N, C-alpha and C positions, 0 to 999 in steps of 0.2 A: 705677817703669817696667820694671827687672828683671824684678819678679812677671809684670807685663804679657807680658813678651815668652817669657816662658818658658812663661805661660798660652796665648800662642799657637801655640806651636811644639808644646805637648801635644795643641791640637785640632787643628792641620795632621796631626800621625802619626797621630791619632785616625781623621781623615777619608782617610788614606792607605789605613792599614789594611783599613778598610771598605772600600775601593773594591777593594782586593786581595781579600780576601776573597769581596767579591759576585763578582770577574771569576772566581774560581777556581768559587767555587760554581756559576757560569755555565757555566763548561767542563768541568764533572767531571758535572753532571745534568741541564742542560736544554738540551742538543745537539738541537737538531731536525732540520735538514739542514746537511750541508755539500758545495758541490763546488770540487774540487780538480784543477788541471792540471799535469802536471811535464812537461817539456821536456827532451830526453837528447840528446847529438849525441857519437857515438862512433865516429872513424876509427880505423884499423888499416892498417900495413902490414905485412905478411908476406914473406919471402924462403926458398925451400926449393933445398936442393943435393943431386941422388944420390938424392932419394928422391919418390915421388909422395903430393901429399896434393889430395883433392878441393877443389874442382871441377877443377883440373888434371890430367892422366891419362897426358900425352907430354911435354911440354916441362921442359928442368932446364937450366941452373938456372931458378928461376920465381920471377917478382916479382911482387906483386898489391897494388893499393891498396882496399878497402871499408871504407864508412863507415854506420852506422846510424843514421838521425832519427826517433827514436820521440815520439809526443804522448801521455801517459798520460792519459785524465778519469776522474774518477769521481764520482759524485754519489749521498748516501747522505742516508737518511731512518730512523727509528728501526727499522723492521722490513724493511726493505728496500733494494739499493743497487744501480746499474749501473755496471759497470767497462767501460772499453775502451781499448785501446791499439795505435793506429795507427801503424804504422812503414815506413819505406823504407828498401830496402839499394841501396848504392848501390855500382859498380863499375868501376875501372879496370884494365884488361887488364895480361897485361907485355907488351904489343906495344907498349906507348904510344899505341894506339888511343882515340878519344874515350870519354869517359864512359859510363855508360847504366844503366838502371835494372834492377837483379839482380830485385827484388819490390816491390811494395805490397801490403801484407796486414794483415790485424788480427793482430797476435799474441795479444791477451786481446779476446773481446767477449764479454760474459754479463750474466745479471741474477740476484741472490741475494736469496732472505728466509729469513725467520723463521718458523717454523712449529711454535708450541709449544716443545718443546727441540731442534729438528732447524732446524739449516740447511741450506738446498736451493739449489744451483749450477746455473744452465742456460745453456748455449752454450760456445764456444772457450774453454776455460782452461788455464793453466800448471798441471803436477802435478807436483810434488816430493813425495816420500814416501822415509822415514827417510832416509840419508844417501847418498841420489840414485843407488845403483848401479844398480837395476833400473826407478825412474822419475824422472826429471831434466827441470827446464824449460832445463837447456843454457842455464845463463848465458853463458858464454864464447862460445858461437857468437852472429853478426851477428842469425839471424833468430829464436833461441831455439826451443824445442818447446813446442807447446801439444797438448793433446787438443779432441775436441769431443761432448758429450754431458752427461750429469746426474751431478752429484756430493752425496750427501747426508752432513752430517758431524753428528757427535755429541760432545759434550765435558764433562768432568767434571773434579774434582779432581785425578784419577789416572789415568783414561782418555781417547785420543782413538781413536774409529772414525768411518772415511771407508767409504764404498760406491760405486765409480764404476760407469755402465753410459756406455761410449762405443762411437763409430763412426766410420768413415770414408766418404767417398764421393766423387763423380767432382770432381777440384777443376780448376780453371782452368790452361791449360796457355800461357799468355799469355808468363809470366813464367818464370825458371830454378826450376826444381823445386828445385835445392841451396839456394836462398834460401827457402822456402817452410817457415813454424813447423809446418806438418801434414803435408805430401808424405813424407817420409819414415818415415809410422808404417804398418807389414805389415798391422795384421790388419782385418779386415771389422768384427768386433763384437769387445767386449771389457770384462770382467766384473772388477773388481778390488774387493780387502776388504783394508783396513788397519788393524789395531790396535795401539796403543801404552797401554803402562804405564808409568809412573815415580813412585817412591815418594818421589823431593826428596832421599834420602837414599843416594844414590851408585848405585844399582840401575835399571834399564830396560829392557823387553822391548819390541822390536816384531815382530807378524807380519806377514809379507805373503803374500796369494793371491791367484793372478790365474787368470782363463780367456780364451785368446784364440782364435777362429774365423778360421784362415788360410786364403784361397782360392788355388786350384792357379792358377798363370797359366796353364796349356793349357788344363786341362779345367773351372776354376769351379767347382771342388767344393769346398766347406768340410771344415777341417778341424780338430779341434780341440784344443788343447795347455793342459796345466795348470803352473802353477809355484805351488811352495808353500815354506814356511821363515820365515825371520824371522831376527834379531840382540839378544843380547845384551850388555848394558853394564855395567859395574863401575869405578868411579870412585873414588878418595880424592885427598887433596889434590894428588900428586903423580902418581900413578900409573893407567892408563885402560887396561883392556882390554875386546876387544869378539872375537865371534865370530859371522860372519856364515855364513848355508848356506841353501842350495836345492835344490831338486829337481825334476826336469822330467819330465813324463811326459806319452803320449797320441800325438799324430801331428803332427808338422810339416806344413809345406806341399807336401813332395814326397811325404804319402802316408806317409811311414817311422814306423814304431813307435819311440816316443820312451822313453830313459831314461837321463838326463845328471843332473851335480850342478854345483854348484860351493861351494865353501870359501872365507871369508876370516878367518884371525887375524890378530889385531894388538893391541902394546901400543905406550903412549905414555908418554912420561917429560917434564911439563912444569917445566925449571928455571926461574932467577930470568931468565936474558937466553938462551935455547934452548929449543926444544922439538923432541923426538925422537920419531921416528913409524918402527917394524920389522914388517914384517908380509910377506904373501905373499895371494897368490891362484891359485887354483887351479880352472881350468876344463875341464870333461871334454871328452874328443873322440872318436871314432870309434874304435874298436880294429878290427885289421888282423882280426879275426876275424869280427868281426860280419858279417851276411848283409846284401846289396842290399835288402832290405825292412826293416831295424833301422839307428837312429842313437844316436850318443852325444855329438850334439853339444850342449853348451848354449848357449843364446841368449839375452844380457844385457841383452835386452829394449828400453826406452827410455830407460834411463839414462845416462851420458857416460861414455867409459873413461879421456880424456885424464885425470882426476882419479885414477882409479886403475892403468891400464897405462900412463902417459906423457904428455907436451904432443905430442909427434910425433904420437898416433894413429896409430901404426905398425901397432897390432893393435887396431882399431875395431869390426871388422863379424866378427861370428862369426858358423858358421866360415869363411865364405872367405878371411878373411886369416893363419889358420892351418892350410889346407886338411884340416881336419875334423880335425886332429892333437890339438886340445886346448890347454893356455898352462899353464905355470906360472909366475910370476914375485914373486920374493921383491923386496922394495923398502925402502928408506930414506930417508924424509923428514927434513930439518932446517927448521928455520924460528928465521932470529937477526932480532930486531927491532934497527936498529942505532940508531933514536932512536924518538918520538913518532910521528914520519910516516914514514919509511921502514923496510923490512924487507928480506930478505934471505933467498932460498927454495933449499935445494938437494934435486934429487928424482933419487935414484937407482934403475933398475933390472935385473935379471938376467932372462932370457927363455928358457924352455925350453920343446918340445914334449912333451906329455902322451906322445906315442906317434912314433918316427923317421919323418921324410918319407923319400920312395926318390929314387935318382936315375933320370938315363936309362937305364941298364941294369938296376933294379929294385934297386940296392945300399941299404943301410940307411944313412941321413945322422946327423952328430950330434943328438942332441937340443937341445944350448946353440946359440941361435940368432943371441946377442950380448948385449951392455947399451946403457943410455939413461943419459945424463947431464943432467938440465932445471936451469938456473939462471936466477932470473928474481928481481927487483926491482920491489916496490910501494911508491910514493911518493903520499902525501896531503898535498899541499903545503895546499888550503883542503877545508870538508867538501864543498863541489860537486865537485871535481875530485879525478880520479884517474888516475896515469897509470903503466901496466905495461909492462915490458921482459923478455924472456926471451932464450935463447941457448940450444939444445938439440943434441947430436949422439949416434948413433947408432953404433954400431960392430958390423959383422956378422962372423959366421963364413960359411962356404963356403955352409951350409944355405939362406941367406938367397937362395941363387941359384934358389932353388925356388919360391919365396913371391914376390906381385906387388908389394912396394913399392919394393925397395931397386934402381937403376938396376946398380950394381956394388959388388957383396959386397966387393971388395978396400978400397974409398975410404970415407969416413966419411958418414956421411948428416949433413946439416945442416939446422935451421932456428930460425927467429930472427923475433921480431916485437917491435914498439912499437905501442900500446895508447892512447888518451888516451880519458879519460871525463868528459862534465861534463856533468852532472845539476843541475837547479834548478826549484824552484817556480814557476811563471808567476803564477798562482790558486788562492789561497785563502778561500775565501767562507765564512762560517760566519753560522748564524741561530741565534737562541737563543729559548726560547720565556718569554712574557713572565709 
């Protein structure tokens, strides 16, 4: 009897192993088509005091609730796929009026196919290149950021090469443009090439070159602007070093002759219970000695600024937010994991102009604009749920009275938010070859 039981167990274990092996082989080699639907619900409450953050430009203090409802669908075959992200941005304004729809739009809607060793993507798509400084999908913004056009991708063991031809057109004005994923793009046409090398032994290099054709709002004339540069990285077990640098030249949308630059050195130390990042951003501005036909204002293109210049986005639109004077931003970021589900982060920034602002009498003001401190908590109770809370404050100097963000430079500017993101796969259908 015991021999029969043991023999039966061996047969059962062999059968289970065969089934698992067959299922694994199907998943790895025989998947012929898949349909995936993901649903995301992301409400966020924000409060600001003593400074203006779009879409608010006049009310203080300001309280707003927004919510992103997104349905993402993807149908994939062996050599092509169709991707769509339909989203609705809902708003509750500061005066407790009835809720309204800020935007109903496609965040992404594209077709991708494989042609020999190339992947070609056509349609509206998010673009995240390198560390997101010049091109980002803006994940924190409820609407995100996307572009329309063609992307050609080539990948190998150590290299990846992406080429883009992007354009803008006349978009619908039925909803608020502040919540459109494409309405903030300022180019008429845009060409981009991104080349990345990674030797998988601690060294990587990224080259990013872009040419955008900018239309003058009054004359309708197109001007060409180029941005060229890249980033190098060195990594060891605990240390990380990087240098990001770009040059901008050509003509801006005003027709001015442009020569501008951007530098970002950074070093990071990863310890067992904390991570420390020390660095600085240097964004050029226009020297007072430049003629009216020339500009030294670097434009950070279509990246995100909160990730580099502070959560409050006091300096996000260049050159207008610094009045064309450039920006120097030393920073220190600290991340402390409290446990496997909860982490604490502190971002500290100092802000200086490259050239001093002038007061109403034409006298030079201090280059020091103030400092910002951002505290945030991230909590991941379960796989599908993420909770973020942040509190930030900005302490101004007198020079900030001549810039358009702080209402009273003698008081603290405050911003805080609570955001809950719930995302889950509603449908995941797979079909395997026989």
